[in-house]
C-alpha positions, 0 to 999 in steps of 0.5 A: 661757720666753715669746716676749716675754721671750726676745725681750727677752733676745735684744735684749741684744747682750752676752747673745747674744754670751755665749750663743754663746761659753759652755756652757749652765752658764757662760751660766746663771752670768753676772752679767748674766743675772739682772738682765736676766731680772728686768727682762724679767719685770717688764716682762711683768708690767706689760704683762699687768697693764695688758692685763688691767685694760683687758679687765676695764674694757672695756664690750664684755664678751661674757660678760654680766657688767657 
């Protein structure tokens, strides 16, 4: 799990409390986990997609490609 996604999940107080009070198996089966995980993945995809587009569109390309 990447650090940005992990950070997003740790920002959710309910998940932090559940992680502290449940076994790993119980935590993995929480109904609140999957929606938060999917939201975090989607946010990361959006961020990385935007950064990639900006990098490809930048005029400061050092590889010689235009």
